[in-house]
C-alpha beads as a LAMMPS data file, in Angstrom:
LAMMPS data file: protein, C-alpha beads

162 atoms
161 bonds

1 atom types
1 bond types

-500.0 500.0 xlo xhi
-500.0 500.0 ylo yhi
-500.0 500.0 zlo zhi

Masses

1 110.0

Atoms # bond

1 1 1 222.984 52.206 338.546
2 1 1 224.321 55.757 338.761
3 1 1 227.516 56.189 340.787
4 1 1 228.348 59.638 342.091
5 1 1 232.033 60.622 342.063
6 1 1 234.118 60.192 345.176
7 1 1 234.964 63.447 346.950
8 1 1 238.128 63.642 349.046
9 1 1 238.197 65.937 352.058
10 1 1 241.693 66.744 353.279
11 1 1 241.995 68.077 356.818
12 1 1 245.241 69.468 358.168
13 1 1 245.686 69.353 361.918
14 1 1 248.320 70.711 364.257
15 1 1 247.480 70.849 367.969
16 1 1 243.737 71.311 367.372
17 1 1 242.545 68.523 369.670
18 1 1 239.977 70.932 371.098
19 1 1 238.365 71.563 367.691
20 1 1 239.051 68.594 365.416
21 1 1 236.131 66.461 366.653
22 1 1 233.663 69.200 365.699
23 1 1 235.242 69.233 362.251
24 1 1 235.089 65.445 361.874
25 1 1 231.488 65.336 363.101
26 1 1 230.497 67.979 360.552
27 1 1 232.032 65.820 357.817
28 1 1 230.177 62.761 359.109
29 1 1 226.919 64.777 358.774
30 1 1 227.476 65.591 355.087
31 1 1 224.490 64.661 352.927
32 1 1 226.688 63.730 349.964
33 1 1 228.138 60.250 349.506
34 1 1 230.667 58.780 348.702
35 1 1 233.316 60.638 350.680
36 1 1 236.803 59.955 351.891
37 1 1 238.272 62.067 354.661
38 1 1 242.043 62.174 355.011
39 1 1 243.326 63.805 358.184
40 1 1 246.963 64.858 358.036
41 1 1 248.395 65.401 361.510
42 1 1 251.440 67.652 361.360
43 1 1 253.288 66.105 364.327
44 1 1 250.965 67.539 366.970
45 1 1 252.291 67.817 370.504
46 1 1 248.848 67.766 372.140
47 1 1 246.492 64.765 372.249
48 1 1 245.114 65.359 368.730
49 1 1 246.226 61.987 367.384
50 1 1 244.466 60.070 370.180
51 1 1 241.291 62.125 369.738
52 1 1 241.273 61.563 365.965
53 1 1 242.048 57.843 366.290
54 1 1 239.206 57.426 368.781
55 1 1 236.754 59.151 366.432
56 1 1 237.850 57.092 363.422
57 1 1 237.750 53.772 365.297
58 1 1 234.186 54.496 366.432
59 1 1 232.875 55.533 363.012
60 1 1 230.851 52.851 361.206
61 1 1 232.568 51.648 358.029
62 1 1 229.252 51.185 356.207
63 1 1 228.247 54.861 356.551
64 1 1 229.610 55.853 353.111
65 1 1 232.559 57.860 354.420
66 1 1 236.021 56.464 354.927
67 1 1 238.253 58.240 357.440
68 1 1 242.059 57.921 357.459
69 1 1 244.684 59.493 359.675
70 1 1 248.149 60.095 358.248
71 1 1 250.856 61.283 360.628
72 1 1 253.692 63.479 359.416
73 1 1 257.119 62.330 360.643
74 1 1 258.080 65.941 361.349
75 1 1 256.219 69.216 361.590
76 1 1 256.201 70.415 357.986
77 1 1 253.479 73.053 357.845
78 1 1 249.979 73.197 356.433
79 1 1 250.938 73.297 352.754
80 1 1 253.034 70.129 353.094
81 1 1 250.052 68.465 354.763
82 1 1 247.701 69.471 351.971
83 1 1 250.209 68.281 349.361
84 1 1 250.483 64.892 351.052
85 1 1 246.694 64.716 351.168
86 1 1 246.513 65.388 347.421
87 1 1 248.963 62.542 346.758
88 1 1 246.864 60.177 348.885
89 1 1 243.428 61.305 347.654
90 1 1 241.393 59.050 345.393
91 1 1 238.497 61.429 344.780
92 1 1 237.442 63.124 341.564
93 1 1 236.945 66.303 343.603
94 1 1 239.098 67.487 346.517
95 1 1 238.285 70.006 349.224
96 1 1 240.655 71.411 351.828
97 1 1 239.535 71.923 355.418
98 1 1 241.290 73.210 358.518
99 1 1 240.847 71.169 361.697
100 1 1 238.938 74.010 363.354
101 1 1 236.402 74.339 360.501
102 1 1 232.828 73.106 360.653
103 1 1 231.021 72.343 357.404
104 1 1 227.285 72.768 357.014
105 1 1 225.603 69.433 356.117
106 1 1 225.042 70.296 352.446
107 1 1 228.479 71.835 351.818
108 1 1 229.865 69.027 349.633
109 1 1 226.526 68.362 347.928
110 1 1 226.185 71.981 346.793
111 1 1 229.756 72.172 345.491
112 1 1 229.370 68.962 343.488
113 1 1 226.067 70.238 342.049
114 1 1 227.798 73.415 340.890
115 1 1 230.478 71.369 339.142
116 1 1 227.837 69.289 337.363
117 1 1 225.750 72.310 336.377
118 1 1 228.580 74.525 335.129
119 1 1 231.963 74.299 333.492
120 1 1 234.101 75.470 336.414
121 1 1 237.319 73.977 337.728
122 1 1 237.103 75.481 341.223
123 1 1 234.354 76.411 343.633
124 1 1 234.565 78.384 346.848
125 1 1 232.083 79.516 349.462
126 1 1 231.339 82.120 352.045
127 1 1 232.231 81.369 355.601
128 1 1 230.889 82.115 359.050
129 1 1 233.478 82.954 361.675
130 1 1 232.821 81.489 365.126
131 1 1 234.797 81.773 368.324
132 1 1 235.940 79.073 370.735
133 1 1 232.449 79.059 372.309
134 1 1 230.758 78.428 368.914
135 1 1 229.321 81.942 368.919
136 1 1 229.031 83.622 365.523
137 1 1 231.431 86.549 365.145
138 1 1 230.991 87.386 361.459
139 1 1 229.005 86.239 358.426
140 1 1 230.903 88.406 355.968
141 1 1 233.351 87.424 353.322
142 1 1 235.330 89.884 351.217
143 1 1 233.735 88.420 348.108
144 1 1 230.162 88.654 349.394
145 1 1 227.726 91.110 347.848
146 1 1 226.940 92.526 351.296
147 1 1 230.579 93.406 351.927
148 1 1 231.095 94.904 348.481
149 1 1 228.064 97.140 348.972
150 1 1 229.022 98.071 352.519
151 1 1 232.519 99.073 351.458
152 1 1 231.395 100.546 348.118
153 1 1 233.996 98.244 346.649
154 1 1 235.058 99.111 343.117
155 1 1 238.098 98.557 340.932
156 1 1 237.258 101.485 338.692
157 1 1 240.373 103.546 337.780
158 1 1 238.262 106.665 338.362
159 1 1 238.390 105.935 342.105
160 1 1 242.174 106.315 342.287
161 1 1 244.402 109.330 341.883
162 1 1 246.987 108.979 339.143

Bonds

1 1 1 2
2 1 2 3
3 1 3 4
4 1 4 5
5 1 5 6
6 1 6 7
7 1 7 8
8 1 8 9
9 1 9 10
10 1 10 11
11 1 11 12
12 1 12 13
13 1 13 14
14 1 14 15
15 1 15 16
16 1 16 17
17 1 17 18
18 1 18 19
19 1 19 20
20 1 20 21
21 1 21 22
22 1 22 23
23 1 23 24
24 1 24 25
25 1 25 26
26 1 26 27
27 1 27 28
28 1 28 29
29 1 29 30
30 1 30 31
31 1 31 32
32 1 32 33
33 1 33 34
34 1 34 35
35 1 35 36
36 1 36 37
37 1 37 38
38 1 38 39
39 1 39 40
40 1 40 41
41 1 41 42
42 1 42 43
43 1 43 44
44 1 44 45
45 1 45 46
46 1 46 47
47 1 47 48
48 1 48 49
49 1 49 50
50 1 50 51
51 1 51 52
52 1 52 53
53 1 53 54
54 1 54 55
55 1 55 56
56 1 56 57
57 1 57 58
58 1 58 59
59 1 59 60
60 1 60 61
61 1 61 62
62 1 62 63
63 1 63 64
64 1 64 65
65 1 65 66
66 1 66 67
67 1 67 68
68 1 68 69
69 1 69 70
70 1 70 71
71 1 71 72
72 1 72 73
73 1 73 74
74 1 74 75
75 1 75 76
76 1 76 77
77 1 77 78
78 1 78 79
79 1 79 80
80 1 80 81
81 1 81 82
82 1 82 83
83 1 83 84
84 1 84 85
85 1 85 86
86 1 86 87
87 1 87 88
88 1 88 89
89 1 89 90
90 1 90 91
91 1 91 92
92 1 92 93
93 1 93 94
94 1 94 95
95 1 95 96
96 1 96 97
97 1 97 98
98 1 98 99
99 1 99 100
100 1 100 101
101 1 101 102
102 1 102 103
103 1 103 104
104 1 104 105
105 1 105 106
106 1 106 107
107 1 107 108
108 1 108 109
109 1 109 110
110 1 110 111
111 1 111 112
112 1 112 113
113 1 113 114
114 1 114 115
115 1 115 116
116 1 116 117
117 1 117 118
118 1 118 119
119 1 119 120
120 1 120 121
121 1 121 122
122 1 122 123
123 1 123 124
124 1 124 125
125 1 125 126
126 1 126 127
127 1 127 128
128 1 128 129
129 1 129 130
130 1 130 131
131 1 131 132
132 1 132 133
133 1 133 134
134 1 134 135
135 1 135 136
136 1 136 137
137 1 137 138
138 1 138 139
139 1 139 140
140 1 140 141
141 1 141 142
142 1 142 143
143 1 143 144
144 1 144 145
145 1 145 146
146 1 146 147
147 1 147 148
148 1 148 149
149 1 149 150
150 1 150 151
151 1 151 152
152 1 152 153
153 1 153 154
154 1 154 155
155 1 155 156
156 1 156 157
157 1 157 158
158 1 158 159
159 1 159 160
160 1 160 161
161 1 161 162
């Protein structure tokens, strides 16, 4: 039987109780399995921890995704949270997510496919910016073809005065 590699999703959270459930739900909807999701709470002062604990306790263990909450003893910043997540991760692949991000259902599946089909060490993706009402604000990324064309983006030395 073929076993796909475990993917670890590391979420950093600090006072994002309003958004973190949307993030966790988007991870629960991923089409790829197996997944582990490690949420690092950076000593939030809002009710984030309770919200995350409630979500995790209600998530079925047999669904192919394990969720864990790790609480920082002191507020240490996002990088410290990601570093702790890396130390705790068991996956072959790791992805980093902010607590206010929402992943499309095939996000992990597509990234893993790219790793299998190519010889790359890192993948990245475009993003869609949404506001607090889930309304799309922008679909552009500085690395997107649309943006490069719109800005006539070029690194040619001819475009700069010397």
